[in-house]
All heavy atoms as atom14 arrays in JSON, in Angstrom:
{
  "sequence": "MQQRYCECGHPVTVAYVITNKGVRHLYQPRAKMIKLMRCPNCGKPINIDNLK",
  "atom14_mask": [
    [1, 1, 1, 1, 1, 1, 1, 1, 0, 0, 0, 0, 0, 0],
    [1, 1, 1, 1, 1, 1, 1, 1, 1, 0, 0, 0, 0, 0],
    [1, 1, 1, 1, 1, 1, 1, 1, 1, 0, 0, 0, 0, 0],
    [1, 1, 1, 1, 1, 1, 1, 1, 1, 1, 1, 0, 0, 0],
    [1, 1, 1, 1, 1, 1, 1, 1, 1, 1, 1, 1, 0, 0],
    [1, 1, 1, 1, 1, 1, 0, 0, 0, 0, 0, 0, 0, 0],
    [1, 1, 1, 1, 1, 1, 1, 1, 1, 0, 0, 0, 0, 0],
    [1, 1, 1, 1, 1, 1, 0, 0, 0, 0, 0, 0, 0, 0],
    [1, 1, 1, 1, 0, 0, 0, 0, 0, 0, 0, 0, 0, 0],
    [1, 1, 1, 1, 1, 1, 1, 1, 1, 1, 0, 0, 0, 0],
    [1, 1, 1, 1, 1, 1, 1, 0, 0, 0, 0, 0, 0, 0],
    [1, 1, 1, 1, 1, 1, 1, 0, 0, 0, 0, 0, 0, 0],
    [1, 1, 1, 1, 1, 1, 1, 0, 0, 0, 0, 0, 0, 0],
    [1, 1, 1, 1, 1, 1, 1, 0, 0, 0, 0, 0, 0, 0],
    [1, 1, 1, 1, 1, 0, 0, 0, 0, 0, 0, 0, 0, 0],
    [1, 1, 1, 1, 1, 1, 1, 1, 1, 1, 1, 1, 0, 0],
    [1, 1, 1, 1, 1, 1, 1, 0, 0, 0, 0, 0, 0, 0],
    [1, 1, 1, 1, 1, 1, 1, 1, 0, 0, 0, 0, 0, 0],
    [1, 1, 1, 1, 1, 1, 1, 0, 0, 0, 0, 0, 0, 0],
    [1, 1, 1, 1, 1, 1, 1, 1, 0, 0, 0, 0, 0, 0],
    [1, 1, 1, 1, 1, 1, 1, 1, 1, 0, 0, 0, 0, 0],
    [1, 1, 1, 1, 0, 0, 0, 0, 0, 0, 0, 0, 0, 0],
    [1, 1, 1, 1, 1, 1, 1, 0, 0, 0, 0, 0, 0, 0],
    [1, 1, 1, 1, 1, 1, 1, 1, 1, 1, 1, 0, 0, 0],
    [1, 1, 1, 1, 1, 1, 1, 1, 1, 1, 0, 0, 0, 0],
    [1, 1, 1, 1, 1, 1, 1, 1, 0, 0, 0, 0, 0, 0],
    [1, 1, 1, 1, 1, 1, 1, 1, 1, 1, 1, 1, 0, 0],
    [1, 1, 1, 1, 1, 1, 1, 1, 1, 0, 0, 0, 0, 0],
    [1, 1, 1, 1, 1, 1, 1, 0, 0, 0, 0, 0, 0, 0],
    [1, 1, 1, 1, 1, 1, 1, 1, 1, 1, 1, 0, 0, 0],
    [1, 1, 1, 1, 1, 0, 0, 0, 0, 0, 0, 0, 0, 0],
    [1, 1, 1, 1, 1, 1, 1, 1, 1, 0, 0, 0, 0, 0],
    [1, 1, 1, 1, 1, 1, 1, 1, 0, 0, 0, 0, 0, 0],
    [1, 1, 1, 1, 1, 1, 1, 1, 0, 0, 0, 0, 0, 0],
    [1, 1, 1, 1, 1, 1, 1, 1, 1, 0, 0, 0, 0, 0],
    [1, 1, 1, 1, 1, 1, 1, 1, 0, 0, 0, 0, 0, 0],
    [1, 1, 1, 1, 1, 1, 1, 1, 0, 0, 0, 0, 0, 0],
    [1, 1, 1, 1, 1, 1, 1, 1, 1, 1, 1, 0, 0, 0],
    [1, 1, 1, 1, 1, 1, 0, 0, 0, 0, 0, 0, 0, 0],
    [1, 1, 1, 1, 1, 1, 1, 0, 0, 0, 0, 0, 0, 0],
    [1, 1, 1, 1, 1, 1, 1, 1, 0, 0, 0, 0, 0, 0],
    [1, 1, 1, 1, 1, 1, 0, 0, 0, 0, 0, 0, 0, 0],
    [1, 1, 1, 1, 0, 0, 0, 0, 0, 0, 0, 0, 0, 0],
    [1, 1, 1, 1, 1, 1, 1, 1, 1, 0, 0, 0, 0, 0],
    [1, 1, 1, 1, 1, 1, 1, 0, 0, 0, 0, 0, 0, 0],
    [1, 1, 1, 1, 1, 1, 1, 1, 0, 0, 0, 0, 0, 0],
    [1, 1, 1, 1, 1, 1, 1, 1, 0, 0, 0, 0, 0, 0],
    [1, 1, 1, 1, 1, 1, 1, 1, 0, 0, 0, 0, 0, 0],
    [1, 1, 1, 1, 1, 1, 1, 1, 0, 0, 0, 0, 0, 0],
    [1, 1, 1, 1, 1, 1, 1, 1, 0, 0, 0, 0, 0, 0],
    [1, 1, 1, 1, 1, 1, 1, 1, 0, 0, 0, 0, 0, 0],
    [1, 1, 1, 1, 1, 1, 1, 1, 1, 0, 0, 0, 0, 0]
  ],
  "atom14_positions": [
    [[-0.76, 10.05, 5.88], [-0.19, 8.74, 5.7], [-0.4, 7.94, 6.97], [-0.47, 8.5, 8.05], [1.28, 8.83, 5.36], [1.54, 9.34, 3.97], [3.23, 9.09, 3.43], [4.07, 10.35, 4.34], [0.0, 0.0, 0.0], [0.0, 0.0, 0.0], [0.0, 0.0, 0.0], [0.0, 0.0, 0.0], [0.0, 0.0, 0.0], [0.0, 0.0, 0.0]],
    [[-0.47, 6.64, 6.79], [-0.64, 5.72, 7.91], [0.38, 4.6, 7.82], [0.71, 4.16, 6.73], [-2.02, 5.07, 7.87], [-3.11, 5.83, 8.49], [-4.37, 4.99, 8.53], [-4.49, 3.96, 7.88], [-5.33, 5.43, 9.32], [0.0, 0.0, 0.0], [0.0, 0.0, 0.0], [0.0, 0.0, 0.0], [0.0, 0.0, 0.0], [0.0, 0.0, 0.0]],
    [[0.82, 4.15, 8.96], [1.68, 2.97, 9.02], [0.78, 1.76, 9.22], [0.03, 1.71, 10.18], [2.67, 3.08, 10.18], [3.66, 1.97, 10.24], [4.7, 2.06, 9.14], [5.16, 3.13, 8.79], [5.07, 0.93, 8.59], [0.0, 0.0, 0.0], [0.0, 0.0, 0.0], [0.0, 0.0, 0.0], [0.0, 0.0, 0.0], [0.0, 0.0, 0.0]],
    [[0.8, 0.84, 8.3], [0.04, -0.41, 8.41], [1.03, -1.55, 8.32], [2.23, -1.35, 8.14], [-0.98, -0.53, 7.26], [-2.02, 0.54, 7.24], [-3.16, 0.17, 8.16], [-4.3, 1.03, 7.98], [-5.41, 0.7, 7.34], [-5.54, -0.48, 6.8], [-6.4, 1.54, 7.25], [0.0, 0.0, 0.0], [0.0, 0.0, 0.0], [0.0, 0.0, 0.0]],
    [[0.53, -2.78, 8.39], [1.4, -3.96, 8.36], [0.81, -5.02, 7.46], [-0.39, -5.28, 7.49], [1.6, -4.51, 9.78], [2.29, -3.51, 10.66], [1.57, -2.57, 11.37], [3.67, -3.48, 10.73], [2.2, -1.62, 12.16], [4.32, -2.54, 11.51], [3.58, -1.61, 12.22], [4.22, -0.67, 12.98], [0.0, 0.0, 0.0], [0.0, 0.0, 0.0]],
    [[1.67, -5.65, 6.68], [1.29, -6.79, 5.85], [0.91, -7.94, 6.78], [1.23, -7.93, 7.97], [2.47, -7.19, 4.96], [2.16, -8.65, 3.94], [0.0, 0.0, 0.0], [0.0, 0.0, 0.0], [0.0, 0.0, 0.0], [0.0, 0.0, 0.0], [0.0, 0.0, 0.0], [0.0, 0.0, 0.0], [0.0, 0.0, 0.0], [0.0, 0.0, 0.0]],
    [[0.24, -8.95, 6.25], [-0.11, -10.12, 7.05], [1.13, -10.79, 7.66], [1.05, -11.41, 8.71], [-0.87, -11.13, 6.2], [-2.23, -10.62, 5.77], [-2.92, -11.56, 4.8], [-2.23, -12.37, 4.16], [-4.15, -11.47, 4.7], [0.0, 0.0, 0.0], [0.0, 0.0, 0.0], [0.0, 0.0, 0.0], [0.0, 0.0, 0.0], [0.0, 0.0, 0.0]],
    [[2.28, -10.65, 7.01], [3.52, -11.25, 7.53], [4.17, -10.38, 8.61], [5.15, -10.79, 9.22], [4.5, -11.5, 6.39], [5.27, -10.0, 5.73], [0.0, 0.0, 0.0], [0.0, 0.0, 0.0], [0.0, 0.0, 0.0], [0.0, 0.0, 0.0], [0.0, 0.0, 0.0], [0.0, 0.0, 0.0], [0.0, 0.0, 0.0], [0.0, 0.0, 0.0]],
    [[3.65, -9.17, 8.84], [4.18, -8.29, 9.86], [5.08, -7.18, 9.35], [5.5, -6.31, 10.1], [0.0, 0.0, 0.0], [0.0, 0.0, 0.0], [0.0, 0.0, 0.0], [0.0, 0.0, 0.0], [0.0, 0.0, 0.0], [0.0, 0.0, 0.0], [0.0, 0.0, 0.0], [0.0, 0.0, 0.0], [0.0, 0.0, 0.0], [0.0, 0.0, 0.0]],
    [[5.4, -7.19, 8.05], [6.27, -6.16, 7.48], [5.53, -4.82, 7.42], [4.39, -4.76, 6.99], [6.7, -6.59, 6.07], [7.77, -5.72, 5.5], [9.08, -5.81, 5.87], [7.7, -4.71, 4.58], [9.78, -4.93, 5.2], [8.97, -4.24, 4.42], [0.0, 0.0, 0.0], [0.0, 0.0, 0.0], [0.0, 0.0, 0.0], [0.0, 0.0, 0.0]],
    [[6.16, -3.7, 7.84], [5.49, -2.4, 7.81], [5.29, -1.88, 6.39], [6.15, -2.05, 5.53], [6.43, -1.48, 8.6], [7.76, -2.16, 8.54], [7.5, -3.63, 8.41], [0.0, 0.0, 0.0], [0.0, 0.0, 0.0], [0.0, 0.0, 0.0], [0.0, 0.0, 0.0], [0.0, 0.0, 0.0], [0.0, 0.0, 0.0], [0.0, 0.0, 0.0]],
    [[4.12, -1.27, 6.16], [3.76, -0.69, 4.87], [3.2, 0.7, 5.12], [2.31, 0.86, 5.96], [2.69, -1.55, 4.15], [2.26, -0.9, 2.84], [3.19, -2.96, 3.91], [0.0, 0.0, 0.0], [0.0, 0.0, 0.0], [0.0, 0.0, 0.0], [0.0, 0.0, 0.0], [0.0, 0.0, 0.0], [0.0, 0.0, 0.0], [0.0, 0.0, 0.0]],
    [[3.72, 1.72, 4.43], [3.19, 3.07, 4.55], [2.1, 3.26, 3.5], [2.31, 2.99, 2.33], [4.3, 4.12, 4.34], [5.31, 3.89, 5.32], [3.75, 5.53, 4.49], [0.0, 0.0, 0.0], [0.0, 0.0, 0.0], [0.0, 0.0, 0.0], [0.0, 0.0, 0.0], [0.0, 0.0, 0.0], [0.0, 0.0, 0.0], [0.0, 0.0, 0.0]],
    [[0.93, 3.73, 3.94], [-0.2, 3.93, 3.04], [-0.55, 5.42, 3.02], [-0.72, 6.03, 4.07], [-1.44, 3.13, 3.5], [-2.61, 3.36, 2.56], [-1.11, 1.65, 3.61], [0.0, 0.0, 0.0], [0.0, 0.0, 0.0], [0.0, 0.0, 0.0], [0.0, 0.0, 0.0], [0.0, 0.0, 0.0], [0.0, 0.0, 0.0], [0.0, 0.0, 0.0]],
    [[-0.65, 5.99, 1.83], [-1.11, 7.37, 1.66], [-2.46, 7.34, 0.98], [-2.67, 6.58, 0.03], [-0.11, 8.16, 0.83], [0.0, 0.0, 0.0], [0.0, 0.0, 0.0], [0.0, 0.0, 0.0], [0.0, 0.0, 0.0], [0.0, 0.0, 0.0], [0.0, 0.0, 0.0], [0.0, 0.0, 0.0], [0.0, 0.0, 0.0], [0.0, 0.0, 0.0]],
    [[-3.39, 8.13, 1.48], [-4.73, 8.22, 0.89], [-4.76, 9.49, 0.06], [-4.58, 10.59, 0.58], [-5.8, 8.26, 1.99], [-5.81, 7.0, 2.82], [-5.03, 6.89, 3.96], [-6.57, 5.92, 2.43], [-5.03, 5.73, 4.7], [-6.58, 4.74, 3.18], [-5.81, 4.67, 4.31], [-5.81, 3.51, 5.04], [0.0, 0.0, 0.0], [0.0, 0.0, 0.0]],
    [[-5.0, 9.36, -1.25], [-4.97, 10.48, -2.16], [-6.36, 10.63, -2.78], [-6.89, 9.69, -3.36], [-3.91, 10.27, -3.26], [-3.89, 11.45, -4.21], [-2.54, 10.03, -2.64], [0.0, 0.0, 0.0], [0.0, 0.0, 0.0], [0.0, 0.0, 0.0], [0.0, 0.0, 0.0], [0.0, 0.0, 0.0], [0.0, 0.0, 0.0], [0.0, 0.0, 0.0]],
    [[-6.93, 11.84, -2.67], [-8.25, 12.1, -3.25], [-8.08, 12.59, -4.67], [-7.36, 13.57, -4.91], [-9.02, 13.13, -2.41], [-9.22, 12.59, -0.99], [-10.36, 13.46, -3.05], [-9.77, 13.58, -0.02], [0.0, 0.0, 0.0], [0.0, 0.0, 0.0], [0.0, 0.0, 0.0], [0.0, 0.0, 0.0], [0.0, 0.0, 0.0], [0.0, 0.0, 0.0]],
    [[-8.7, 11.9, -5.63], [-8.64, 12.28, -7.04], [-10.06, 12.45, -7.57], [-11.02, 12.17, -6.86], [-7.92, 11.21, -7.89], [-8.74, 10.05, -7.95], [-6.56, 10.85, -7.31], [0.0, 0.0, 0.0], [0.0, 0.0, 0.0], [0.0, 0.0, 0.0], [0.0, 0.0, 0.0], [0.0, 0.0, 0.0], [0.0, 0.0, 0.0], [0.0, 0.0, 0.0]],
    [[-10.19, 12.88, -8.82], [-11.53, 13.01, -9.4], [-12.18, 11.65, -9.65], [-13.36, 11.57, -9.94], [-11.5, 13.85, -10.67], [-10.58, 13.28, -11.73], [-9.91, 12.28, -11.5], [-10.53, 13.91, -12.88], [0.0, 0.0, 0.0], [0.0, 0.0, 0.0], [0.0, 0.0, 0.0], [0.0, 0.0, 0.0], [0.0, 0.0, 0.0], [0.0, 0.0, 0.0]],
    [[-11.42, 10.57, -9.52], [-11.95, 9.21, -9.67], [-12.2, 8.55, -8.32], [-12.51, 7.38, -8.26], [-10.99, 8.36, -10.49], [-10.86, 8.83, -11.92], [-9.93, 7.93, -12.7], [-9.79, 8.42, -14.13], [-8.93, 7.54, -14.91], [0.0, 0.0, 0.0], [0.0, 0.0, 0.0], [0.0, 0.0, 0.0], [0.0, 0.0, 0.0], [0.0, 0.0, 0.0]],
    [[-12.04, 9.28, -7.22], [-12.25, 8.74, -5.89], [-10.96, 8.72, -5.09], [-9.96, 9.31, -5.46], [0.0, 0.0, 0.0], [0.0, 0.0, 0.0], [0.0, 0.0, 0.0], [0.0, 0.0, 0.0], [0.0, 0.0, 0.0], [0.0, 0.0, 0.0], [0.0, 0.0, 0.0], [0.0, 0.0, 0.0], [0.0, 0.0, 0.0], [0.0, 0.0, 0.0]],
    [[-10.99, 8.01, -3.98], [-9.82, 7.91, -3.11], [-8.94, 6.76, -3.58], [-9.41, 5.66, -3.81], [-10.25, 7.67, -1.64], [-9.03, 7.51, -0.76], [-11.12, 8.81, -1.14], [0.0, 0.0, 0.0], [0.0, 0.0, 0.0], [0.0, 0.0, 0.0], [0.0, 0.0, 0.0], [0.0, 0.0, 0.0], [0.0, 0.0, 0.0], [0.0, 0.0, 0.0]],
    [[-7.66, 7.05, -3.72], [-6.7, 6.02, -4.13], [-5.76, 5.75, -2.98], [-5.49, 6.62, -2.18], [-5.91, 6.51, -5.35], [-6.84, 6.81, -6.51], [-6.13, 6.83, -7.79], [-5.43, 5.58, -7.97], [-5.01, 5.16, -9.13], [-5.23, 5.85, -10.2], [-4.36, 4.03, -9.23], [0.0, 0.0, 0.0], [0.0, 0.0, 0.0], [0.0, 0.0, 0.0]],
    [[-5.27, 4.54, -2.91], [-4.33, 4.14, -1.87], [-2.96, 3.97, -2.52], [-2.82, 3.17, -3.43], [-4.74, 2.82, -1.22], [-6.13, 2.84, -0.7], [-7.16, 2.19, -1.32], [-6.66, 3.46, 0.37], [-8.27, 2.4, -0.64], [-8.0, 3.16, 0.39], [0.0, 0.0, 0.0], [0.0, 0.0, 0.0], [0.0, 0.0, 0.0], [0.0, 0.0, 0.0]],
    [[-1.98, 4.7, -2.05], [-0.61, 4.54, -2.53], [0.18, 3.86, -1.43], [0.18, 4.3, -0.29], [0.02, 5.89, -2.87], [-0.67, 6.69, -3.98], [0.08, 7.99, -4.21], [-0.73, 5.89, -5.26], [0.0, 0.0, 0.0], [0.0, 0.0, 0.0], [0.0, 0.0, 0.0], [0.0, 0.0, 0.0], [0.0, 0.0, 0.0], [0.0, 0.0, 0.0]],
    [[0.86, 2.78, -1.77], [1.53, 1.97, -0.77], [2.99, 2.33, -0.57], [3.57, 1.98, 0.43], [1.4, 0.49, -1.12], [-0.05, 0.1, -1.19], [-0.66, -0.18, -2.39], [-0.82, 0.08, -0.04], [-1.99, -0.51, -2.44], [-2.16, -0.23, -0.08], [-2.74, -0.53, -1.28], [-4.06, -0.83, -1.34], [0.0, 0.0, 0.0], [0.0, 0.0, 0.0]],
    [[3.59, 2.99, -1.5], [4.92, 3.56, -1.33], [4.82, 4.94, -1.95], [5.12, 5.11, -3.13], [5.99, 2.72, -2.02], [6.23, 1.4, -1.32], [7.33, 0.61, -1.98], [7.74, 0.89, -3.1], [7.81, -0.4, -1.3], [0.0, 0.0, 0.0], [0.0, 0.0, 0.0], [0.0, 0.0, 0.0], [0.0, 0.0, 0.0], [0.0, 0.0, 0.0]],
    [[4.39, 5.94, -1.18], [4.07, 7.25, -1.73], [5.16, 7.9, -2.57], [4.86, 8.64, -3.49], [3.78, 8.09, -0.48], [3.37, 7.1, 0.54], [4.15, 5.86, 0.25], [0.0, 0.0, 0.0], [0.0, 0.0, 0.0], [0.0, 0.0, 0.0], [0.0, 0.0, 0.0], [0.0, 0.0, 0.0], [0.0, 0.0, 0.0], [0.0, 0.0, 0.0]],
    [[6.41, 7.59, -2.31], [7.48, 8.22, -3.09], [7.81, 7.46, -4.37], [8.56, 7.94, -5.19], [8.72, 8.36, -2.22], [8.46, 9.32, -1.07], [9.7, 9.58, -0.27], [9.37, 10.49, 0.81], [9.8, 10.4, 2.03], [10.63, 9.42, 2.35], [9.46, 11.25, 2.95], [0.0, 0.0, 0.0], [0.0, 0.0, 0.0], [0.0, 0.0, 0.0]],
    [[7.25, 6.27, -4.52], [7.49, 5.47, -5.73], [6.38, 5.72, -6.73], [5.27, 6.03, -6.37], [7.54, 3.99, -5.37], [0.0, 0.0, 0.0], [0.0, 0.0, 0.0], [0.0, 0.0, 0.0], [0.0, 0.0, 0.0], [0.0, 0.0, 0.0], [0.0, 0.0, 0.0], [0.0, 0.0, 0.0], [0.0, 0.0, 0.0], [0.0, 0.0, 0.0]],
    [[6.68, 5.58, -7.99], [5.65, 5.7, -9.01], [4.86, 4.4, -9.04], [5.42, 3.33, -9.11], [6.28, 5.98, -10.37], [6.91, 7.34, -10.45], [7.41, 7.63, -11.83], [8.0, 9.02, -11.86], [8.5, 9.37, -13.18], [0.0, 0.0, 0.0], [0.0, 0.0, 0.0], [0.0, 0.0, 0.0], [0.0, 0.0, 0.0], [0.0, 0.0, 0.0]],
    [[3.54, 4.52, -8.99], [2.68, 3.34, -8.94], [2.37, 2.87, -10.37], [1.34, 3.2, -10.93], [1.39, 3.66, -8.2], [1.59, 3.98, -6.73], [2.21, 2.58, -5.8], [0.79, 1.53, -5.84], [0.0, 0.0, 0.0], [0.0, 0.0, 0.0], [0.0, 0.0, 0.0], [0.0, 0.0, 0.0], [0.0, 0.0, 0.0], [0.0, 0.0, 0.0]],
    [[3.28, 2.14, -10.96], [3.1, 1.64, -12.32], [2.42, 0.28, -12.31], [1.63, -0.04, -13.17], [4.47, 1.57, -13.03], [5.04, 2.98, -13.14], [4.35, 0.93, -14.39], [6.47, 3.02, -13.61], [0.0, 0.0, 0.0], [0.0, 0.0, 0.0], [0.0, 0.0, 0.0], [0.0, 0.0, 0.0], [0.0, 0.0, 0.0], [0.0, 0.0, 0.0]],
    [[2.71, -0.53, -11.33], [2.12, -1.85, -11.25], [1.76, -2.16, -9.8], [2.13, -1.43, -8.88], [3.07, -2.91, -11.8], [4.4, -2.97, -11.08], [5.31, -3.97, -11.76], [6.68, -3.92, -11.1], [7.59, -4.86, -11.69], [0.0, 0.0, 0.0], [0.0, 0.0, 0.0], [0.0, 0.0, 0.0], [0.0, 0.0, 0.0], [0.0, 0.0, 0.0]],
    [[1.03, -3.24, -9.59], [0.63, -3.64, -8.25], [1.85, -3.85, -7.38], [2.8, -4.52, -7.77], [-0.17, -4.95, -8.34], [-0.65, -5.54, -7.03], [-1.67, -4.63, -6.37], [-1.26, -6.9, -7.27], [0.0, 0.0, 0.0], [0.0, 0.0, 0.0], [0.0, 0.0, 0.0], [0.0, 0.0, 0.0], [0.0, 0.0, 0.0], [0.0, 0.0, 0.0]],
    [[1.83, -3.27, -6.2], [2.95, -3.41, -5.28], [2.87, -4.74, -4.55], [1.79, -5.24, -4.26], [2.94, -2.26, -4.27], [3.06, -0.88, -4.89], [4.57, -0.64, -5.84], [5.79, -0.74, -4.57], [0.0, 0.0, 0.0], [0.0, 0.0, 0.0], [0.0, 0.0, 0.0], [0.0, 0.0, 0.0], [0.0, 0.0, 0.0], [0.0, 0.0, 0.0]],
    [[4.02, -5.28, -4.25], [4.1, -6.52, -3.48], [4.93, -6.26, -2.23], [5.8, -5.41, -2.22], [4.77, -7.61, -4.31], [3.92, -8.04, -5.48], [4.55, -9.23, -6.19], [3.65, -9.74, -7.2], [2.69, -10.63, -6.98], [2.52, -11.12, -5.78], [1.92, -11.04, -7.95], [0.0, 0.0, 0.0], [0.0, 0.0, 0.0], [0.0, 0.0, 0.0]],
    [[4.64, -7.02, -1.21], [5.4, -6.9, 0.03], [6.83, -7.35, -0.24], [7.05, -8.44, -0.79], [4.77, -7.78, 1.11], [5.73, -7.82, 2.64], [0.0, 0.0, 0.0], [0.0, 0.0, 0.0], [0.0, 0.0, 0.0], [0.0, 0.0, 0.0], [0.0, 0.0, 0.0], [0.0, 0.0, 0.0], [0.0, 0.0, 0.0], [0.0, 0.0, 0.0]],
    [[7.81, -6.52, 0.12], [9.21, -6.92, -0.12], [9.66, -8.06, 0.78], [10.66, -8.71, 0.5], [10.0, -5.64, 0.18], [9.11, -4.82, 1.03], [7.7, -5.19, 0.68], [0.0, 0.0, 0.0], [0.0, 0.0, 0.0], [0.0, 0.0, 0.0], [0.0, 0.0, 0.0], [0.0, 0.0, 0.0], [0.0, 0.0, 0.0], [0.0, 0.0, 0.0]],
    [[8.9, -8.35, 1.84], [9.28, -9.41, 2.76], [8.74, -10.77, 2.32], [9.49, -11.73, 2.22], [8.79, -9.07, 4.17], [9.3, -10.03, 5.21], [10.51, -10.26, 5.31], [8.4, -10.6, 5.97], [0.0, 0.0, 0.0], [0.0, 0.0, 0.0], [0.0, 0.0, 0.0], [0.0, 0.0, 0.0], [0.0, 0.0, 0.0], [0.0, 0.0, 0.0]],
    [[7.42, -10.85, 2.03], [6.82, -12.16, 1.72], [6.41, -12.31, 0.26], [6.12, -13.4, -0.2], [5.61, -12.42, 2.61], [4.19, -11.36, 2.27], [0.0, 0.0, 0.0], [0.0, 0.0, 0.0], [0.0, 0.0, 0.0], [0.0, 0.0, 0.0], [0.0, 0.0, 0.0], [0.0, 0.0, 0.0], [0.0, 0.0, 0.0], [0.0, 0.0, 0.0]],
    [[6.33, -11.18, -0.49], [6.01, -11.25, -1.91], [4.52, -11.21, -2.23], [4.14, -11.2, -3.39], [0.0, 0.0, 0.0], [0.0, 0.0, 0.0], [0.0, 0.0, 0.0], [0.0, 0.0, 0.0], [0.0, 0.0, 0.0], [0.0, 0.0, 0.0], [0.0, 0.0, 0.0], [0.0, 0.0, 0.0], [0.0, 0.0, 0.0], [0.0, 0.0, 0.0]],
    [[3.65, -11.18, -1.21], [2.2, -11.11, -1.47], [1.82, -9.75, -2.03], [2.4, -8.73, -1.64], [1.42, -11.32, -0.18], [1.43, -12.72, 0.35], [0.52, -12.8, 1.56], [0.49, -14.21, 2.11], [-0.38, -14.32, 3.29], [0.0, 0.0, 0.0], [0.0, 0.0, 0.0], [0.0, 0.0, 0.0], [0.0, 0.0, 0.0], [0.0, 0.0, 0.0]],
    [[0.81, -9.71, -2.95], [0.32, -8.41, -3.41], [-0.25, -7.63, -2.23], [-0.9, -8.19, -1.35], [-0.8, -8.78, -4.38], [-0.53, -10.19, -4.79], [0.15, -10.83, -3.61], [0.0, 0.0, 0.0], [0.0, 0.0, 0.0], [0.0, 0.0, 0.0], [0.0, 0.0, 0.0], [0.0, 0.0, 0.0], [0.0, 0.0, 0.0], [0.0, 0.0, 0.0]],
    [[0.04, -6.34, -2.18], [-0.46, -5.49, -1.09], [-1.87, -5.05, -1.41], [-2.15, -4.49, -2.46], [0.47, -4.29, -0.88], [1.84, -4.77, -0.42], [-0.14, -3.31, 0.13], [2.87, -3.68, -0.27], [0.0, 0.0, 0.0], [0.0, 0.0, 0.0], [0.0, 0.0, 0.0], [0.0, 0.0, 0.0], [0.0, 0.0, 0.0], [0.0, 0.0, 0.0]],
    [[-2.79, -5.33, -0.49], [-4.19, -4.99, -0.64], [-4.62, -4.25, 0.63], [-4.39, -4.75, 1.73], [-5.02, -6.27, -0.82], [-6.48, -6.02, -0.98], [-7.05, -5.06, -0.46], [-7.14, -6.9, -1.7], [0.0, 0.0, 0.0], [0.0, 0.0, 0.0], [0.0, 0.0, 0.0], [0.0, 0.0, 0.0], [0.0, 0.0, 0.0], [0.0, 0.0, 0.0]],
    [[-5.24, -3.09, 0.48], [-5.6, -2.27, 1.63], [-6.49, -3.05, 2.61], [-6.42, -2.86, 3.81], [-6.28, -0.96, 1.19], [-6.46, 0.0, 2.37], [-7.62, -1.22, 0.52], [-5.19, 0.56, 2.91], [0.0, 0.0, 0.0], [0.0, 0.0, 0.0], [0.0, 0.0, 0.0], [0.0, 0.0, 0.0], [0.0, 0.0, 0.0], [0.0, 0.0, 0.0]],
    [[-7.32, -3.94, 2.11], [-8.23, -4.69, 2.98], [-7.52, -5.76, 3.81], [-8.06, -6.22, 4.8], [-9.34, -5.35, 2.14], [-10.2, -4.32, 1.46], [-10.42, -3.24, 2.05], [-10.65, -4.58, 0.34], [0.0, 0.0, 0.0], [0.0, 0.0, 0.0], [0.0, 0.0, 0.0], [0.0, 0.0, 0.0], [0.0, 0.0, 0.0], [0.0, 0.0, 0.0]],
    [[-6.32, -6.15, 3.41], [-5.58, -7.19, 4.13], [-4.52, -6.64, 5.08], [-3.89, -7.4, 5.79], [-4.93, -8.16, 3.16], [-5.96, -8.95, 2.36], [-7.1, -9.11, 2.79], [-5.56, -9.41, 1.2], [0.0, 0.0, 0.0], [0.0, 0.0, 0.0], [0.0, 0.0, 0.0], [0.0, 0.0, 0.0], [0.0, 0.0, 0.0], [0.0, 0.0, 0.0]],
    [[-4.31, -5.33, 5.05], [-3.3, -4.72, 5.92], [-3.84, -4.59, 7.33], [-5.04, -4.33, 7.53], [-2.87, -3.37, 5.39], [-2.18, -3.37, 4.04], [-1.87, -1.94, 3.61], [-0.91, -4.19, 4.06], [0.0, 0.0, 0.0], [0.0, 0.0, 0.0], [0.0, 0.0, 0.0], [0.0, 0.0, 0.0], [0.0, 0.0, 0.0], [0.0, 0.0, 0.0]],
    [[-2.98, -4.73, 8.3], [-3.38, -4.61, 9.72], [-3.01, -3.26, 10.25], [-2.1, -2.64, 9.84], [-2.69, -5.69, 10.55], [-3.07, -7.08, 10.09], [-2.28, -8.09, 10.85], [-2.56, -9.47, 10.32], [-1.8, -10.5, 10.91], [0.0, 0.0, 0.0], [0.0, 0.0, 0.0], [0.0, 0.0, 0.0], [0.0, 0.0, 0.0], [0.0, 0.0, 0.0]]
  ]
}
């Protein structure tokens, strides 16, 4: 797991999980990933390419 940050500065934990479909990014590893996660601070969708 890695600690990254949203563009607004809010911390986001990212877990990299290897599956038979490739590497997946989980943004709240203990939560079930049913829908796209949003930053709880600013509301933007969390995208691995936009995290710092």
